[in-house]
C-alpha positions in Angstrom: 154.5 11.5 -95.4 151.0 11.1 -94.1 151.2 7.6 -95.2 154.2 7.0 -93.0 152.5 8.7 -89.9 149.6 6.4 -90.5 151.7 3.4 -90.6 153.6 4.3 -87.4 150.3 5.0 -85.6 148.9 1.7 -86.8 152.2 0.0 -85.4 152.0 1.8 -82.0 148.3 0.9 -81.5 149.0 -2.7 -82.4 151.8 -3.0 -80.0 149.6 -1.6 -77.4 146.6 -3.9 -78.2 149.0 -6.9 -78.0 151.2 -5.9 -75.1 151.4 -8.5 -72.4 149.2 -7.7 -69.3 151.2 -7.1 -66.0 150.2 -9.6 -63.3 151.5 -9.1 -59.9 152.2 -12.4 -57.9 153.5 -12.7 -54.4 155.1 -15.6 -52.5 156.8 -16.3 -49.2 160.1 -14.5 -48.6 161.6 -17.0 -46.2 160.2 -20.5 -46.5 162.9 -22.5 -48.1 162.8 -24.6 -50.1 159.5 -23.5 -51.3 159.5 -19.8 -51.7 162.3 -17.5 -50.6 164.8 -14.9 -51.7 168.3 -15.6 -52.3 170.9 -13.1 -53.5 168.2 -10.6 -53.7 166.2 -12.8 -56.3 163.0 -14.9 -55.8 163.6 -18.6 -55.9 162.1 -21.9 -54.5 159.9 -24.7 -55.6 156.7 -22.8 -55.7 158.3 -19.8 -57.5 159.9 -22.2 -60.2 156.6 -23.8 -60.9 154.8 -20.6 -61.2 157.4 -18.8 -63.2 157.9 -21.6 -65.8 154.1 -21.9 -66.2 153.9 -18.1 -66.8 156.6 -18.5 -69.3 154.2 -20.5 -71.3 151.5 -17.5 -71.3 153.0 -14.8 -73.5 149.9 -12.7 -72.9 151.0 -12.2 -69.4 153.9 -10.5 -67.7 154.7 -11.4 -64.1 155.9 -9.2 -61.5 157.0 -10.8 -58.2 156.9 -9.6 -54.6 158.4 -11.9 -52.0 156.9 -10.9 -48.4 156.3 -12.4 -45.2 153.2 -14.7 -45.1 150.9 -12.5 -43.2 151.6 -9.5 -45.2 151.1 -11.2 -48.3 147.4 -12.4 -47.2 146.7 -8.7 -46.3 148.1 -7.5 -49.7 145.8 -10.2 -51.4 142.7 -9.5 -49.3 143.0 -5.8 -50.1 143.6 -6.5 -53.7 147.1 -4.9 -53.8 148.4 -8.0 -55.7 146.7 -10.2 -58.2 147.7 -13.7 -56.6 149.6 -15.3 -53.9 151.3 -18.7 -54.6 151.9 -21.3 -51.8 148.6 -20.7 -50.2 146.4 -23.4 -48.9 142.6 -24.0 -49.2 141.2 -22.4 -46.3 137.7 -21.2 -47.4 136.2 -20.9 -43.8 139.3 -19.1 -42.4 139.8 -16.9 -45.6 136.3 -16.5 -47.1 137.6 -13.3 -49.0 139.7 -15.7 -51.3 137.5 -16.0 -54.5 139.5 -18.8 -56.3 142.4 -21.1 -56.5 144.6 -22.7 -59.3 144.9 -26.5 -59.6 147.2 -27.8 -56.9 150.7 -26.8 -57.4 152.4 -29.2 -55.0 151.6 -31.8 -52.2 153.1 -31.0 -48.9 153.6 -33.4 -45.9 153.0 -31.6 -42.6 154.8 -33.0 -39.6 155.0 -32.3 -35.8 158.5 -31.9 -34.3 159.0 -31.7 -30.6 161.6 -31.1 -28.0 161.8 -34.8 -26.6 162.7 -33.7 -23.2 159.3 -31.7 -23.0 157.3 -34.5 -24.2 158.9 -37.6 -22.8 155.9 -38.5 -20.6 153.3 -37.8 -23.3 151.1 -40.3 -25.6 151.2 -38.2 -28.8 149.4 -40.5 -30.9 146.3 -38.4 -30.9 146.8 -35.3 -32.8 146.0 -32.5 -31.6 144.1 -33.7 -28.5 147.2 -35.2 -27.2 149.1 -32.2 -27.2 146.9 -30.1 -24.9 148.8 -28.2 -22.2 151.9 -27.7 -24.5 153.3 -24.5 -26.2 153.5 -24.5 -29.9 155.9 -22.6 -32.0 154.3 -21.2 -35.2 155.0 -18.9 -38.1 153.0 -15.8 -38.0 149.5 -16.3 -39.8 150.4 -19.9 -40.5 147.3 -22.1 -40.2 148.6 -25.4 -41.3 148.2 -27.1 -38.1 144.4 -27.5 -38.6 141.1 -26.4 -37.4 141.1 -28.6 -34.4 144.4 -27.5 -33.5 143.4 -23.9 -33.6 140.1 -24.5 -31.7 142.2 -25.9 -28.8 144.3 -22.5 -29.0 141.1 -20.5 -29.0 140.0 -22.6 -25.8 143.4 -21.9 -24.1 144.3 -25.7 -24.2 147.4 -25.0 -26.4 149.7 -22.1 -26.1 150.9 -20.4 -29.4 154.1 -18.6 -29.6 154.5 -17.1 -33.2 157.8 -16.0 -35.0 158.2 -14.7 -38.4 160.3 -17.6 -39.8 161.1 -21.5 -39.6 164.7 -21.3 -38.1 163.4 -18.9 -35.2 160.7 -21.4 -34.4 163.1 -24.4 -34.5 165.3 -22.7 -32.2 162.4 -22.1 -29.9 161.8 -25.8 -29.8 165.5 -26.8 -29.5 165.9 -24.4 -26.3 162.6 -25.7 -24.9 160.9 -22.4 -25.0 158.3 -24.1 -27.1 157.4 -27.7 -27.0 156.5 -28.4 -30.5 156.2 -27.1 -33.9 154.2 -28.0 -37.1 155.4 -27.2 -40.6 156.0 -29.0 -43.8 158.7 -31.8 -43.6 161.1 -30.3 -46.4 161.0 -26.8 -44.9 162.1 -28.2 -41.5 164.7 -30.5 -43.0 166.1 -27.5 -45.2 166.7 -25.4 -41.8 167.9 -28.1 -39.4 171.6 -27.9 -40.8 171.5 -24.3 -39.5 171.1 -25.5 -35.9 174.1 -26.6 -34.0 174.5 -30.6 -33.5 173.2 -30.1 -29.8 170.3 -28.1 -31.0 169.4 -30.6 -33.6 169.2 -33.4 -30.9 166.5 -31.5 -29.4 164.2 -31.3 -32.4 162.6 -34.7 -32.8 159.9 -35.6 -35.6 157.0 -37.1 -33.9 154.4 -37.8 -36.5 152.9 -36.8 -39.9 149.7 -35.0 -39.6 148.4 -34.8 -43.1 149.1 -33.9 -46.6 148.3 -30.6 -48.0 148.3 -28.9 -51.3 149.6 -25.4 -52.2 147.6 -23.2 -54.6 148.0 -19.9 -56.5 145.2 -18.1 -54.8 143.3 -15.0 -55.5 140.7 -12.6 -53.7 137.5 -11.0 -54.5 139.3 -7.7 -54.5 142.2 -9.0 -56.7 139.7 -10.2 -59.6 136.9 -7.7 -59.3 138.2 -5.6 -62.1 140.5 -8.1 -63.7 138.6 -8.6 -67.1 141.1 -11.4 -68.2 141.1 -13.2 -65.1 139.3 -16.3 -66.7 141.8 -16.5 -69.4 144.7 -16.3 -67.1 143.4 -19.0 -64.7 142.5 -21.3 -67.5 145.9 -21.0 -69.3 147.6 -21.2 -65.8 146.0 -24.4 -64.9 146.6 -26.0 -68.3 150.4 -25.1 -68.1 150.8 -26.6 -64.5 148.8 -29.7 -65.4 151.3 -30.2 -68.5 154.2 -29.6 -66.2 152.9 -32.2 -63.7 152.4 -34.8 -66.6 155.7 -34.3 -68.5 157.7 -34.5 -65.1 158.8 -30.8 -65.0 157.5 -30.3 -61.5 159.3 -33.5 -60.3 162.5 -32.0 -61.8 162.0 -28.9 -60.0 161.4 -30.6 -56.7 164.6 -32.7 -57.0 166.8 -29.8 -57.7 165.9 -28.5 -54.1 166.2 -31.6 -52.2 169.3 -33.3 -53.6 
């Protein structure tokens, strides 16, 4: 009897020792096709990349929270989540971020405007050519760039923020905002939700630059995370394999076809 009890104790200890470590990761809740919620479940390009990478890491058990961008940054900064996927590299704006994965995806950022509001403008010089205009912007979103936000701080560009892409496109279409900066696929994904008349009032003006999205971490999130180095190394290796074998291309194509 004692022998059986000892065996059971050994099994329980072994299972505890080798149990997968829970990792809480967050992403955008409404930035289709990159990261969003559909039928109550997380989905999107970034989510699929991260989730498929984690499936190759049996020592870690992911738990996902899909939240608005600004809330996600607060959760990460305070250490309430372990990582946030889809974040851009912003060391000066977010010095509390302690590290980044390898790039998950390259995004193309564009400016769209209401053509009636900018018809007399020479917009070749971004962002200086846009002074005096009102831009729609997703709350907390900094993709428009440092030079752009310097003009905002100087009062030369006005910012009108909303929680999601569709609301901001509607602002541009109605003329309440003149222009809007976001990723090209994100905008294309939402345009069909506008009426034909509204779509005619949202015109792509130019590409600004290419940007990479990462799985980002904070000082608070990794402070007591003993296996962070192991997690990051295995995650980077998995994403690199996925890029090299075409898995990431397959994921992207699934959302843009």
